[in-house]
VEXDREN-2710 file (C-alpha; in Angstrom, 1 decimal):
% VEXDREN-2710
k/r/px/py/pz
1/MET/-26.1/20.6/41.1
2/PRO/-25.0/24.0/39.3
3/ASN/-22.3/21.7/38.1
4/TRP/-22.8/20.8/34.6
5/PRO/-20.7/17.9/34.2
6/LYS/-21.2/16.2/38.1
7/ALA/-25.1/16.5/37.0
8/CYS/-24.3/14.2/33.8
9/VAL/-22.0/12.1/36.4
10/VAL/-25.5/11.6/38.3
11/ARG/-27.8/11.0/35.5
12/GLU/-25.3/8.1/34.2
13/ASN/-25.2/6.4/37.4
14/LEU/-29.1/7.1/39.0
15/GLY/-31.8/5.1/37.6
16/GLY/-33.2/1.6/38.0
17/ASN/-35.6/-0.1/40.8
18/SER/-33.2/0.4/43.4
19/ARG/-33.4/3.4/45.8
20/THR/-31.5/6.7/44.8
21/VAL/-30.7/9.4/47.3
22/MET/-29.6/12.8/45.3
23/LEU/-28.5/15.9/47.0
24/ALA/-28.2/18.7/44.7
25/THR/-27.3/22.5/45.7
26/ILE/-28.9/24.8/44.8
27/SER/-27.3/27.8/43.8
28/PRO/-29.8/31.8/44.4
29/ALA/-27.1/33.5/41.6
30/ALA/-28.3/33.9/38.6
31/THR/-25.6/32.6/36.7
32/HIS/-26.9/29.3/37.9
33/LEU/-30.0/29.4/37.2
34/GLU/-30.5/27.1/34.0
35/GLU/-27.7/24.9/35.2
36/THR/-30.0/24.4/38.9
37/LEU/-32.7/23.9/36.9
38/ALA/-32.0/21.0/34.6
39/THR/-30.4/19.3/37.6
40/LEU/-33.5/19.5/38.8
41/ARG/-35.4/18.1/36.1
42/TYR/-33.3/15.4/35.6
43/ALA/-34.0/14.6/39.7
44/CYS/-37.8/14.4/38.9
45/GLN/-37.0/12.4/35.6
46/ALA/-34.7/10.2/37.5
47/ARG/-37.1/8.8/40.0
48/THR/-39.4/7.1/36.8
49/ILE/-36.9/5.1/35.7
50/VAL/-36.6/1.8/36.1
51/ASN/-34.5/-1.2/34.9
52/ARG/-36.0/-3.9/33.3
53/VAL/-34.4/-7.2/33.4
54/LYS/-34.3/-9.3/30.6
55/VAL/-32.1/-12.5/29.8
56/ASN/-30.6/-13.3/26.5
57/GLU/-31.4/-16.9/25.6
58/ASP/-30.9/-19.1/22.6
59/PRO/-34.9/-19.7/21.5
60/HIS/-34.0/-23.3/21.0
61/ASP/-33.2/-23.5/24.8
62/ARG/-36.0/-21.7/25.5
63/ILE/-38.3/-23.6/23.9
64/ILE/-36.2/-27.3/25.8
65/ARG/-36.6/-24.8/29.1
66/GLU/-40.2/-24.1/28.8
67/LEU/-41.0/-28.2/27.8
68/ARG/-39.2/-29.4/31.0
69/ALA/-41.3/-27.3/33.2
70/GLU/-44.2/-28.1/31.5
71/VAL/-43.2/-32.1/32.1
72/GLU/-42.3/-31.3/35.3
73/ARG/-45.9/-29.9/36.2
74/LEU/-47.7/-33.0/34.7
75/GLN/-45.7/-35.3/36.4
76/VAL/-46.7/-33.5/40.0
77/LEU/-49.6/-33.8/39.4
78/ARG/-50.3/-37.5/37.8
79/GLN/-48.3/-37.7/41.5
80/ASP/-50.4/-36.4/43.2
81/TYR/-54.0/-37.9/40.8
82/GLU/-52.7/-41.5/42.3
83/ARG/-51.7/-40.5/45.4
84/GLN/-55.2/-39.5/46.2
85/LYS/-56.5/-42.5/44.2
86/ARG/-54.8/-45.0/47.1
87/HIS/-55.8/-42.7/49.8
88/SER/-59.3/-42.8/48.8
89/ALA/-58.9/-46.7/48.0
90/ASN/-57.5/-47.6/51.2
91/ALA/-60.4/-45.5/52.7
92/ALA/-63.4/-47.1/51.0
93/ALA/-64.7/-49.2/53.6
94/GLN/-65.2/-46.7/56.3
95/TYR/-65.8/-43.9/54.3
96/GLN/-68.0/-44.5/51.5
97/PRO/-70.1/-40.9/51.3
98/ARG/-65.7/-39.9/50.7
99/LYS/-65.3/-42.6/47.8
100/ILE/-68.4/-40.9/46.1
101/ILE/-67.1/-37.2/46.7
102/ILE/-63.6/-38.6/45.7
103/GLU/-65.2/-40.6/42.2
104/THR/-67.5/-37.3/41.6
105/SER/-64.5/-34.8/42.1
106/VAL/-62.2/-35.8/39.2
107/ASP/-62.5/-36.8/35.9
108/GLU/-61.5/-40.3/34.4
109/SER/-61.4/-38.1/30.9
110/GLU/-59.7/-35.5/32.5
111/VAL/-57.2/-37.6/33.9
112/GLU/-56.8/-39.6/30.6
113/ALA/-56.5/-35.8/28.7
114/LEU/-53.8/-35.1/31.4
115/LYS/-52.2/-38.2/30.8
116/GLN/-52.5/-37.9/26.8
117/GLN/-51.2/-34.0/26.7
118/LEU/-48.0/-35.8/29.4
119/ALA/-47.1/-38.3/27.1
120/GLU/-47.9/-35.6/23.9
121/THR/-45.4/-33.0/26.1
122/GLU/-42.5/-35.6/26.3
123/GLN/-42.7/-36.3/23.1
124/GLU/-42.0/-33.4/22.1
125/LEU/-39.0/-33.1/24.6
126/ALA/-37.7/-35.9/23.1
127/LYS/-37.9/-34.7/19.7
128/ALA/-37.0/-31.4/20.6
129/GLN/-33.5/-33.1/22.5
130/LYS/-32.9/-35.1/19.4
131/SER/-32.8/-32.2/16.9
132/TRP/-30.8/-30.5/18.9
133/ARG/-28.0/-33.4/19.2
134/GLU/-28.6/-34.5/15.6
135/ARG/-27.8/-30.5/14.3
136/LEU/-25.0/-30.3/17.1
137/GLN/-23.9/-33.5/14.9
138/GLU/-25.0/-32.7/11.4
139/ALA/-22.0/-29.7/12.4
140/GLU/-19.6/-31.5/13.8
141/ASP/-19.4/-33.1/10.0
142/VAL/-19.7/-30.2/8.4
143/ARG/-16.4/-29.0/10.5
144/ARG/-14.8/-32.1/9.6
145/THR/-15.7/-31.8/5.9
146/GLU/-14.1/-27.8/6.0
147/MET/-11.2/-29.6/7.6
148/LYS/-10.6/-31.9/5.2
149/LEU/-11.5/-30.0/2.5
150/LEU/-9.0/-27.4/3.4
151/LYS/-6.2/-29.4/4.4
152/ARG/-6.5/-30.8/0.0
153/LYS/-6.0/-27.4/-0.5
154/GLY/-2.8/-27.2/1.9
155/LEU/-4.9/-24.7/4.6
156/ALA/-4.5/-25.9/8.4
157/LEU/-6.4/-22.6/11.0
158/GLU/-3.1/-23.7/13.5
159/LEU/-0.1/-25.0/13.7
160/SER/0.3/-28.1/16.4
161/ALA/3.6/-29.4/17.3
162/GLU/2.8/-32.4/16.0
163/GLN/3.2/-30.4/12.4
164/LYS/5.6/-32.4/10.8
165/GLU/5.0/-30.9/6.5
166/PRO/6.5/-27.8/6.1
167/CYS/4.2/-25.1/5.9
168/LEU/3.6/-20.9/5.3
169/VAL/2.5/-19.3/7.9
170/ASN/1.2/-15.8/7.8
171/LEU/2.2/-12.5/9.2
172/ALA/0.5/-9.6/9.7
173/ALA/0.9/-6.5/11.3
174/ASP/-1.8/-7.2/14.2
175/PRO/-0.3/-10.1/16.5
176/MET/-3.5/-11.3/16.8
177/LEU/-4.3/-12.3/13.2
178/SER/-0.2/-13.6/13.1
179/GLY/0.0/-17.4/12.9
180/THR/-4.2/-17.6/12.0
181/LEU/-3.5/-19.4/8.3
182/LEU/-1.0/-21.9/7.7
183/TYR/-1.2/-23.1/4.1
184/ILE/0.8/-26.6/4.3
185/ILE/3.3/-27.4/1.5
186/PRO/2.8/-31.7/0.4
187/PRO/5.1/-33.2/-2.0
188/GLY/5.2/-32.1/-5.6
189/THR/4.6/-28.3/-7.2
190/VAL/2.4/-26.1/-5.9
191/ASN/1.3/-22.7/-7.5
192/ILE/1.2/-19.8/-6.0
193/GLY/-1.2/-16.4/-7.5
194/ARG/-4.5/-14.9/-8.2
195/PRO/-7.9/-16.1/-9.4
196/SER/-8.1/-15.6/-13.2
197/SER/-11.3/-17.1/-16.0
198/PHE/-8.7/-20.1/-16.4
199/GLY/-8.5/-21.6/-12.9
200/LYS/-7.5/-20.6/-9.4
201/PRO/-3.5/-21.8/-8.3
202/ASP/-3.5/-23.8/-5.6
203/ILE/-2.6/-20.7/-2.9
204/VAL/-5.1/-18.1/-2.9
205/LEU/-3.8/-14.2/-3.2
206/GLU/-5.0/-11.0/-4.0
207/GLY/-3.2/-8.4/-4.7
208/PRO/-2.6/-5.7/-7.5
209/LEU/0.8/-6.9/-7.3
210/VAL/0.2/-10.3/-7.5
211/SER/0.4/-12.2/-10.3
212/HIS/-2.2/-14.2/-11.5
213/ASN/0.3/-17.0/-12.5
214/HIS/3.0/-15.4/-9.6
215/CYS/6.5/-18.5/-8.5
216/SER/5.6/-22.1/-7.0
217/ILE/7.1/-24.0/-4.3
218/GLU/8.3/-27.7/-5.1
219/ASN/8.1/-29.8/-2.3
220/ARG/11.3/-32.4/-3.5
221/ILE/12.2/-34.9/0.2
222/GLY/11.5/-32.0/2.9
223/LYS/12.7/-30.0/0.6
224/LEU/11.6/-26.6/-0.6
225/TYR/12.2/-24.7/-4.1
226/LEU/10.8/-21.4/-4.9
227/THR/11.0/-20.4/-8.2
228/PRO/9.5/-17.1/-9.7
229/LEU/6.8/-18.1/-12.5
230/ASP/6.8/-13.5/-13.3
231/ALA/9.7/-12.2/-12.4
232/GLU/10.0/-9.7/-15.4
233/GLN/7.1/-7.6/-13.7
234/TYR/6.0/-9.1/-10.4
235/GLU/8.3/-9.3/-7.3
236/THR/8.8/-11.7/-4.6
237/PHE/11.2/-11.8/-1.6
238/ILE/13.4/-13.8/0.3
239/ASN/14.8/-12.8/3.7
240/GLY/14.4/-9.4/1.9
241/GLN/16.5/-9.8/-1.0
242/ILE/14.5/-10.3/-4.7
243/VAL/14.3/-13.5/-5.9
244/ARG/15.2/-13.2/-9.7
245/GLU/15.5/-17.1/-10.1
246/ARG/14.9/-20.5/-8.5
247/ARG/16.3/-20.6/-5.0
248/GLN/15.8/-23.1/-2.0
249/LEU/13.6/-22.0/1.3
250/PHE/14.9/-23.2/4.8
251/HIS/13.8/-23.3/8.1
252/ASN/12.1/-19.7/9.3
253/ASP/12.8/-17.5/6.0
254/ARG/10.7/-14.8/5.1
255/LEU/8.9/-14.9/2.3
256/VAL/7.3/-11.4/0.9
257/ILE/4.9/-12.1/-2.3
258/GLY/3.8/-9.1/-4.1
259/GLY/5.0/-6.5/-1.5
260/SER/1.9/-6.9/0.5
261/HIS/1.9/-10.9/2.1
262/TYR/4.3/-11.9/4.7
263/PHE/5.1/-15.6/5.4
264/ARG/7.6/-17.3/7.5
265/VAL/8.5/-20.1/6.5
266/SER/8.0/-23.6/8.5
267/ASN/10.0/-26.8/8.0
268/PRO/11.3/-28.6/10.7
269/GLN/13.0/-31.3/8.8
270/CYS/15.4/-28.9/7.3
271/PRO/17.4/-26.7/9.0
272/THR/17.6/-23.1/9.7
273/ARG/19.9/-20.9/7.2
274/SER/20.8/-19.1/10.4
275/LYS/21.1/-18.1/14.2
276/GLN/17.6/-18.7/15.7
277/ILE/15.2/-15.2/16.0
278/MET/12.4/-14.5/16.4
279/VAL/10.4/-14.3/13.3
280/ASP/7.6/-11.8/13.2
281/PHE/5.4/-9.1/11.6
282/GLN/8.0/-5.9/12.4
283/THR/10.8/-8.3/11.8
284/ALA/10.6/-9.7/8.1
285/HIS/8.7/-5.6/7.4
286/GLN/12.1/-4.0/8.4
287/GLU/14.3/-6.2/7.2
288/ILE/13.1/-5.9/3.3
289/LEU/12.7/-2.4/4.1
290/ARG/16.7/-2.1/4.7
291/GLU/17.6/-4.4/2.1
292/GLN/15.3/-3.0/-0.7
293/GLU/16.6/0.4/0.4
294/HIS/20.7/-0.1/0.3
295/ARG/19.8/-2.6/-3.5
296/LEU/18.0/1.3/-4.5
297/ARG/20.9/3.2/-3.0
298/ARG/23.2/1.2/-5.2
299/GLU/20.7/1.7/-8.4
300/LEU/20.6/5.2/-7.7
301/ASP/24.5/5.9/-7.3
302/ALA/25.0/4.1/-10.3
303/GLU/22.0/6.5/-11.9
304/LYS/24.9/9.4/-10.9
305/ARG/27.8/7.6/-12.3
306/ALA/26.9/7.2/-15.7
307/ALA/25.0/10.5/-15.5
308/ILE/28.4/12.3/-14.6
309/SER/30.2/9.3/-17.4
310/GLN/27.5/11.1/-19.8
311/ILE/28.4/14.3/-18.8
312/GLU/31.8/14.3/-19.1
313/ALA/31.6/12.2/-22.8
314/GLU/29.2/15.6/-23.5
315/ARG/32.3/17.7/-22.3
316/LEU/35.0/16.3/-24.1
317/ALA/32.6/16.4/-27.1
318/TYR/32.1/19.9/-26.9
319/GLU/35.4/21.0/-26.5
320/ARG/36.3/19.0/-29.5
321/GLN/33.6/21.0/-31.5
322/TYR/35.2/24.2/-30.0
323/GLU/38.4/23.1/-31.0
324/GLU/36.8/22.5/-34.9
325/ARG/35.0/26.1/-34.7
326/LEU/38.3/27.8/-33.7
327/ALA/40.9/25.6/-36.8
328/THR/37.6/26.9/-38.6
329/LEU/37.7/30.7/-37.8
330/GLU/41.6/30.7/-38.2
331/LEU/40.7/29.2/-41.6
332/GLU/38.6/32.0/-42.5
333/LYS/40.6/34.8/-40.8
334/PHE/43.5/33.4/-43.0
335/LYS/41.1/33.5/-46.5
336/TYR/40.2/36.8/-45.6
337/LYS/42.9/38.2/-45.0
338/CYS/44.4/37.2/-48.2
339/HIS/41.1/38.3/-50.0
340/LYS/41.9/41.4/-48.7
341/GLU/45.7/41.6/-50.0
342/LEU/44.6/41.4/-53.5
343/LEU/41.4/43.7/-53.5
344/GLU/44.2/46.3/-52.1
345/THR/47.1/45.6/-54.9
346/GLU/43.5/45.7/-57.8
347/LYS/42.3/48.7/-56.0
348/GLU/46.1/50.0/-56.0
349/ALA/46.7/49.6/-60.0
350/MET/43.4/50.8/-61.4
351/LEU/42.4/53.7/-58.7
352/ARG/46.6/55.3/-57.5
353/GLU/44.5/58.8/-56.9
354/GLN/42.2/57.1/-54.4
355/GLU/44.9/54.9/-52.8
356/LYS/44.8/58.0/-49.2
357/ARG/41.5/57.1/-48.8
358/HIS/41.3/53.2/-49.6
359/GLN/44.5/52.5/-47.6
360/GLN/43.1/54.1/-44.7
361/GLN/39.2/52.6/-44.7
362/GLN/42.1/49.0/-44.8
363/ASN/43.7/49.7/-42.1
364/SER/40.5/50.4/-39.9
365/SER/39.3/47.2/-40.8
366/ASP/42.1/45.6/-40.3
367/GLY/42.4/47.2/-36.7
368/GLU/39.1/45.8/-36.1
369/ALA/39.2/42.5/-37.4
370/ASP/42.3/42.1/-35.2
371/SER/40.8/43.3/-32.1
372/SER/37.0/41.6/-32.4
373/PHE/38.3/38.4/-33.2
374/GLU/39.2/37.3/-29.2
375/PHE/39.5/33.4/-27.3
376/THR/37.8/33.1/-24.8
377/PRO/39.5/29.7/-23.2
378/PHE/36.4/26.7/-22.1
379/LYS/36.0/26.3/-18.5
380/SER/33.5/24.7/-16.9
381/ASN/33.0/22.9/-13.9
382/LEU/30.0/21.5/-14.1
383/ILE/31.5/17.7/-12.8
384/GLU/32.5/19.4/-9.7
385/GLU/29.2/20.9/-9.5
386/ILE/26.9/17.3/-10.3
387/GLN/29.7/15.5/-7.7
388/LYS/28.8/17.8/-4.7
389/MET/25.2/17.9/-5.6
390/MET/25.0/14.0/-6.5
391/GLU/27.0/13.1/-2.8
392/ARG/24.0/14.8/-0.6
393/PRO/21.9/11.8/0.8
394/SER/17.9/11.7/0.7
395/ASP/16.2/10.5/3.5
396/GLU/12.7/10.0/1.1
397/SER/12.0/5.5/1.2
398/LEU/13.0/4.3/-2.4
399/HIS/11.2/1.0/-2.1
400/GLN/8.0/2.3/-0.7
401/ILE/7.9/5.1/-3.6
402/GLN/9.1/1.9/-6.0
403/LEU/5.5/-0.2/-5.0
404/GLY/3.4/2.6/-5.4
405/VAL/4.6/2.9/-9.0
406/LYS/4.5/-0.4/-9.0
407/GLU/0.4/-1.1/-8.4
408/ALA/0.4/2.0/-9.7
409/THR/1.5/1.0/-13.7
410/GLN/-0.5/-2.5/-12.6
411/ARG/-4.2/-1.2/-11.7
412/CYS/-4.0/0.9/-15.0
413/ARG/-2.7/-2.0/-16.7
414/GLU/-6.2/-4.0/-15.8
415/LEU/-8.4/-0.9/-17.1
416/GLY/-6.6/-1.2/-19.7
417/LEU/-5.1/1.9/-20.0
418/ARG/-1.8/2.9/-21.3
419/ILE/-0.4/4.5/-19.0
420/GLU/2.8/3.8/-17.1
421/PHE/4.5/5.2/-14.1
422/GLY/7.9/5.8/-12.8
423/GLN/10.1/7.4/-10.0
424/SER/12.7/10.0/-10.7
425/GLN/15.2/11.5/-8.8
426/VAL/15.2/15.2/-10.0
427/ALA/17.3/18.7/-8.6
428/ASP/15.4/20.9/-7.3
429/GLU/15.8/25.2/-6.9
430/GLU/18.6/24.5/-3.7
431/GLY/20.6/21.6/-5.9
432/ILE/19.3/19.1/-3.6
433/LEU/18.0/15.6/-5.3
434/ARG/14.2/14.9/-4.9
435/ALA/12.2/11.8/-5.3
436/VAL/8.8/12.4/-8.6
437/VAL/6.7/10.2/-10.0
438/ASN/6.3/10.1/-13.9
439/ILE/3.2/9.4/-15.0
440/TYR/3.7/8.7/-19.0
441/ASP/0.9/8.6/-21.4
442/LYS/1.6/6.1/-23.9
443/THR/-2.1/6.4/-26.4
444/ASN/-1.1/10.4/-26.2
445/GLY/3.0/10.5/-26.1
446/ARG/2.7/13.2/-23.4
447/VAL/3.8/13.1/-19.7
448/ALA/3.2/14.2/-16.3
449/GLU/5.0/14.4/-13.1
450/TRP/3.8/13.8/-9.4
451/ASN/4.9/14.2/-6.1
452/PRO/4.4/10.3/-3.5
453/ALA/2.3/11.8/-1.4
454/ARG/-0.3/12.3/-3.8
455/LEU/0.5/9.2/-5.0
456/GLU/-0.4/7.9/-2.1
457/TYR/-3.4/9.4/-1.5
458/TRP/-4.6/8.1/-5.2
459/LEU/-4.1/4.8/-4.4
460/SER/-5.4/5.0/-1.5
461/VAL/-8.9/6.8/-2.9
462/VAL/-8.9/3.5/-6.2
463/ARG/-8.6/0.8/-3.8
464/ASP/-11.2/1.9/-1.6
465/ARG/-13.5/2.0/-4.1
466/GLU/-16.2/-0.1/-5.6
467/ASP/-17.1/1.6/-9.1
468/LEU/-13.5/1.7/-10.2
469/ASN/-12.8/2.2/-14.1
470/ALA/-11.1/3.4/-17.0
471/GLY/-13.3/7.0/-17.2
472/ASN/-13.2/7.7/-13.6
473/VAL/-9.7/6.3/-12.1
474/PHE/-8.3/10.1/-12.7
475/GLU/-11.6/12.1/-11.7
476/ASN/-11.2/15.2/-9.0
477/PHE/-7.7/14.8/-9.4
478/ASP/-6.1/17.3/-11.9
479/ILE/-2.5/16.0/-14.1
480/ASP/-0.8/18.8/-15.5
481/TRP/0.1/16.9/-18.6
482/ARG/3.0/18.0/-21.4
483/GLU/4.1/17.0/-24.3
484/ASP/6.8/14.0/-24.1
485/SER/9.8/15.6/-24.2
486/GLY/13.4/14.2/-25.4
487/ALA/14.8/15.6/-22.2
488/MET/11.6/13.7/-20.7
489/ARG/13.0/10.2/-22.6
490/LYS/16.8/10.7/-21.7
491/SER/16.1/10.4/-18.1
492/ARG/14.5/7.0/-18.6
493/ASN/16.1/3.7/-18.4
494/SER/15.3/0.1/-18.2
495/GLY/15.7/-0.2/-14.0
496/ARG/13.7/0.6/-11.6
497/ILE/14.6/3.9/-10.7
498/SER/16.2/7.4/-13.0
499/LEU/18.2/10.9/-13.1
500/ASN/16.6/13.4/-14.4
501/VAL/20.1/14.8/-15.9
502/GLU/18.5/17.9/-17.6
503/SER/17.3/18.6/-14.2
504/VAL/20.5/18.4/-12.8
505/LYS/21.8/21.0/-15.6
506/ASP/19.8/23.9/-15.7
507/VAL/20.1/24.1/-11.9
508/ILE/23.5/24.4/-12.6
509/TRP/23.3/26.7/-15.5
510/GLY/21.3/28.6/-13.7
511/ARG/23.6/28.7/-10.7
512/ASN/26.1/29.6/-13.0
513/SER/24.6/32.7/-14.6
514/GLN/24.2/34.4/-11.8
515/ARG/28.3/34.4/-11.2
516/ARG/28.9/35.3/-14.9
517/ASN/27.9/37.3/-17.5
518/PRO/25.7/37.1/-20.0
519/PRO/26.4/35.8/-23.4
520/THR/28.7/38.3/-25.2
521/ARG/28.7/38.4/-29.1
522/GLN/31.7/38.9/-31.1
523/LYS/32.0/39.9/-35.2
524/ILE/34.6/39.0/-37.7
525/GLY/33.5/40.9/-40.3
526/ARG/31.0/38.9/-42.1
527/PHE/31.5/36.1/-39.1
528/ALA/29.9/36.2/-35.8
529/GLN/30.1/34.1/-32.3
530/ILE/28.1/33.7/-29.4
531/HIS/30.0/32.7/-26.2
532/ASP/28.2/31.6/-23.4
533/PRO/28.8/32.4/-19.8
534/ASN/31.2/29.6/-19.2
535/GLY/32.9/30.3/-22.5
536/ASP/31.1/26.9/-25.0
537/LEU/31.2/28.6/-28.7
538/LEU/26.8/28.1/-29.8
539/LYS/26.3/29.7/-32.4
540/LEU/28.2/30.8/-35.6
END
């Protein structure tokens, strides 16, 4: 068989204790020599392959089976012995020598030993069967005890039609895992959060975005009310909307805790909020993505409007400053002319003979002063450029980036590091707003920037690392730190997302500088002014 893939097929199908016939084509060509030899070698080895059948059996079952077989064998021996004994007793009168032969061939001690062995075997079998039943009973008792304990803690393993108590049903990306955990909400208040050294909440959830005292659910006469307990730093979502205050839960509501734990509210006693829909993980996930994207987009639009208002106010302030400096220059020019006329009068009285020469110098000085003093009108299209830039939408998922930023900040807090992460919108060279992740080191007063992909990779490494500490949390990750300047502080706000106005200005100034002339310096006697490409007065 010169073709090696065919030889692999033969290798997988030959062997065993059955008769196997193998047909191979022997090629005389030198190019098929090695493949042909390999096929023939395997054909020789396949004849020696023997499959041994082994039954996977529990050791306890095997012992019971062997004991039962031994009991049956001993019972057969006993029945055979009794039959022979009865047969010998019936023929005792006629065949006396036969009786002697039977009595001499069967020993009473051997019979007693067999009886004793049979009794011991039956006792062992009964003991084994009893032990097996006891183990089954113990396992059933343990299962009932665990079910009672889980129910006492608010957990169940299946949702039955008779389930009338309100509960939370887990939703997972794997459909086989959805609905496998049920958290029963008994009358009263149930606390949800992470375990801590002070104790465990009623429902324990793990994750960096889950607080130790995250939220509570109150069951009041069949109605459920959710109250966030740490809403400033940790998030709770109902039907995709973030919750900041007490709110009622309805049947089939989607509850998301910490951004990663998805639940469906099951409360047959309470009517649904809207029409009946099929709730699964994908429905809840797409719902929270849609709602949070809209909310973050609105926040970003508000930041853009605030930035435009700030830039407009700065422009008006610059215009007022320009007018004030222009008026100051006019006053200085008037003083300069008065001083010049006074000097001319004094020189005319003292040095009459040099009047002509001084007059020519003063005339040339007047010409220079009058010709050099020019005012450039203030014109700026900064607002129009910024509005065009901010009208371009971004295709990045702001909610996913925000979840990563919050998780990174929380992990640094758990390690005792004063490092915070924030999301900001920065304009690139093409004038398109891109999302960047700002890293603020409050201890050393420095700042750095990452792109969202680098943050996601860092989080995946941190999640999988078991020996994580403050010394190796940024191991193998180069961070370009720089001093936290005022420009970076301006881009920060108290909200969830910020806009770097300085980067927007830099891009627009860079564009305008390519289309206009460089700054010019004009001199007015002992005064000087510099105009930038937009005509703004920079320095006197």
